[in-house]
VMD Tcl script that draws the C-alpha trace (Angstrom):
set ca {
  {-20.28 10.27 -26.15}
  {-17.53 8.53 -28.07}
  {-14.14 7.36 -26.89}
  {-11.13 8.79 -28.73}
  {-9.56 6.21 -31.04}
  {-6.25 6.21 -29.15}
  {-8.00 5.18 -25.90}
  {-10.03 2.27 -27.27}
  {-7.33 -0.35 -26.80}
  {-6.53 0.85 -23.30}
  {-10.08 0.22 -22.11}
  {-10.09 -3.40 -23.25}
  {-6.64 -4.39 -22.00}
  {-6.68 -6.23 -18.70}
  {-4.43 -4.83 -16.03}
  {-1.60 -7.11 -15.01}
  {-2.53 -9.18 -11.98}
  {-0.90 -8.01 -8.78}
  {0.38 -10.89 -6.72}
  {-0.57 -10.96 -3.05}
  {2.44 -10.56 -0.79}
  {0.75 -12.21 2.20}
  {-0.86 -15.60 2.59}
  {-3.99 -16.81 4.32}
  {-2.66 -16.42 7.86}
  {-1.26 -12.95 7.18}
  {-4.58 -11.91 5.69}
  {-6.66 -13.46 8.47}
  {-4.51 -11.99 11.23}
  {-4.73 -8.49 9.73}
  {-8.52 -8.84 9.39}
  {-8.96 -10.03 12.97}
  {-6.69 -7.41 14.55}
  {-8.07 -4.61 12.35}
  {-11.67 -5.46 13.26}
  {-10.78 -5.76 16.96}
  {-9.07 -2.36 17.03}
  {-11.98 -0.64 15.28}
  {-14.56 -2.48 17.39}
  {-12.74 -1.48 20.58}
  {-12.90 2.21 19.66}
  {-16.50 1.96 18.39}
  {-17.62 0.25 21.61}
  {-15.82 2.83 23.74}
  {-17.47 5.65 21.81}
  {-20.85 3.96 22.09}
  {-20.49 3.69 25.89}
  {-18.73 7.00 26.66}
  {-19.89 9.17 23.77}
  {-18.84 9.60 20.17}
  {-15.70 11.65 19.48}
  {-15.58 12.79 15.87}
  {-12.04 14.17 16.23}
  {-10.60 10.69 16.82}
  {-12.27 9.30 13.69}
  {-11.28 12.31 11.57}
  {-7.66 12.14 12.73}
  {-7.48 8.34 12.33}
  {-9.19 8.13 8.94}
  {-8.09 11.44 7.37}
  {-5.34 13.17 9.36}
  {-2.81 10.38 9.89}
  {-3.23 8.96 6.36}
  {-2.80 12.47 4.89}
  {0.42 13.02 6.85}
  {1.91 9.72 5.67}
  {0.72 10.29 2.11}
  {2.35 13.72 2.03}
  {5.60 12.41 3.48}
  {5.76 9.54 1.00}
  {4.83 11.86 -1.88}
  {7.69 14.23 -1.00}
  {10.08 11.28 -0.81}
  {8.90 9.98 -4.19}
  {9.20 13.44 -5.81}
  {12.85 13.50 -4.80}
  {13.36 10.42 -6.96}
  {14.14 8.06 -4.13}
  {13.50 4.36 -4.56}
  {11.33 2.31 -2.25}
  {12.09 2.70 1.45}
  {13.14 -0.47 3.25}
  {13.05 0.02 7.02}
  {12.41 -3.63 7.83}
  {15.32 -4.35 10.13}
  {15.29 -4.15 13.92}
  {15.41 -0.33 13.87}
  {12.39 -0.11 11.52}
  {10.39 -2.52 13.67}
  {11.31 -0.63 16.83}
  {10.55 2.79 15.31}
  {7.08 1.68 14.23}
  {6.34 0.24 17.67}
  {7.59 3.40 19.40}
  {5.43 5.64 17.19}
  {2.34 3.52 17.84}
  {2.94 3.45 21.59}
  {3.64 7.19 21.70}
  {0.31 7.88 19.98}
  {-1.65 5.29 21.95}
  {-0.29 6.26 25.36}
  {-0.82 10.03 25.04}
  {-3.54 10.06 27.74}
  {-0.80 9.01 30.20}
  {1.66 11.80 29.43}
  {-0.30 14.47 27.53}
  {-4.00 14.32 28.43}
  {-4.79 17.32 26.22}
  {-3.75 15.22 23.18}
  {-5.57 12.07 24.29}
  {-7.58 12.03 21.05}
  {-4.52 10.52 19.37}
  {-4.97 7.30 21.36}
  {-8.27 6.33 19.71}
  {-7.11 7.88 16.42}
  {-4.08 5.58 16.40}
  {-6.30 2.53 16.94}
  {-8.65 3.67 14.17}
  {-5.79 4.40 11.77}
  {-3.96 1.14 12.42}
  {-7.19 -0.88 12.37}
  {-8.44 0.59 9.09}
  {-4.97 0.26 7.57}
  {-4.87 -3.41 8.57}
  {-8.16 -4.03 6.81}
  {-6.86 -2.34 3.65}
  {-3.60 -4.31 3.84}
  {-5.56 -7.56 4.21}
  {-7.82 -6.72 1.27}
  {-4.87 -5.79 -0.97}
  {-2.55 -8.56 0.20}
  {0.00 -5.99 1.28}
  {2.94 -7.21 3.34}
  {4.91 -4.99 5.61}
  {3.61 -2.46 8.04}
  {0.01 -1.56 7.50}
  {0.65 2.13 8.20}
  {1.88 2.53 4.62}
  {-0.92 0.50 3.01}
  {-3.01 3.50 1.93}
  {-0.17 5.77 0.84}
  {1.58 2.94 -1.03}
  {-1.68 2.17 -2.82}
  {-2.38 5.81 -3.69}
  {1.17 6.48 -4.88}
  {1.70 3.05 -6.46}
  {4.78 2.50 -4.34}
  {6.11 -0.38 -2.28}
  {7.79 1.28 0.70}
  {8.22 -1.02 3.68}
  {8.43 -0.35 7.42}
  {8.88 -3.13 9.93}
  {5.91 -4.51 11.82}
  {6.54 -6.43 15.03}
  {3.07 -7.93 15.06}
  {2.81 -9.40 11.56}
  {6.45 -9.93 10.53}
  {6.69 -13.35 12.23}
  {3.49 -14.54 10.52}
  {4.55 -13.24 7.10}
  {8.02 -14.73 7.51}
  {6.63 -18.15 8.48}
  {4.27 -18.12 5.49}
  {7.03 -17.13 3.07}
  {9.32 -19.83 4.46}
  {6.53 -22.41 4.17}
  {5.75 -21.32 0.60}
  {9.43 -21.51 -0.37}
  {9.76 -25.00 1.10}
  {6.64 -26.12 -0.75}
  {7.94 -24.71 -4.03}
  {11.35 -26.31 -3.50}
  {9.74 -29.63 -2.64}
  {7.54 -29.56 -5.74}
  {10.43 -28.48 -7.91}
  {12.58 -31.39 -6.67}
  {9.78 -33.94 -7.09}
  {9.02 -32.78 -10.61}
  {12.70 -32.79 -11.50}
  {13.15 -36.33 -10.17}
  {10.21 -37.66 -12.19}
  {11.69 -36.32 -15.39}
  {14.97 -38.29 -15.03}
}
mol new
graphics top color blue
foreach p $ca { graphics top sphere $p radius 0.5 }
foreach p [lrange $ca 0 end-1] q [lrange $ca 1 end] { graphics top cylinder $p $q radius 0.2 }
display resetview
């Protein structure tokens, strides 16, 4: 099988490197929390019995809903969403708690509790692997749609902010030292 002449150059060209938006601590914290959430559900299912519905909803259902919502938003020609202020952080926390606490107020929908832990845990692992900052709930859909929508995340925002501030101070310090040596 031969490659059409017009595609030959495309195969050899390296893709531009994507810069990681999180540092070591942001990556490590997402890995640790993601593994803990998934391990908690796996252990619970090992002890009390496996529930396929929770895994299907957490790994397929929730990601599909977010992917569809982001796809519709992108098709309407809207730019990247930026819900990273206090309201965005609060909304994300409320959605997580509403899903996680369903056994307390809607026992018939209790599957969403484990599904939320699975979805958030798996999304955190993907965000860590890709170096994605912002709320992990959009990690998969942003990756699939090649977007950079952001929703606030109460858990990781302080870590990401501290790392960005530290990086900026380091860059400024190096820039000043180098500039002073040249004079």
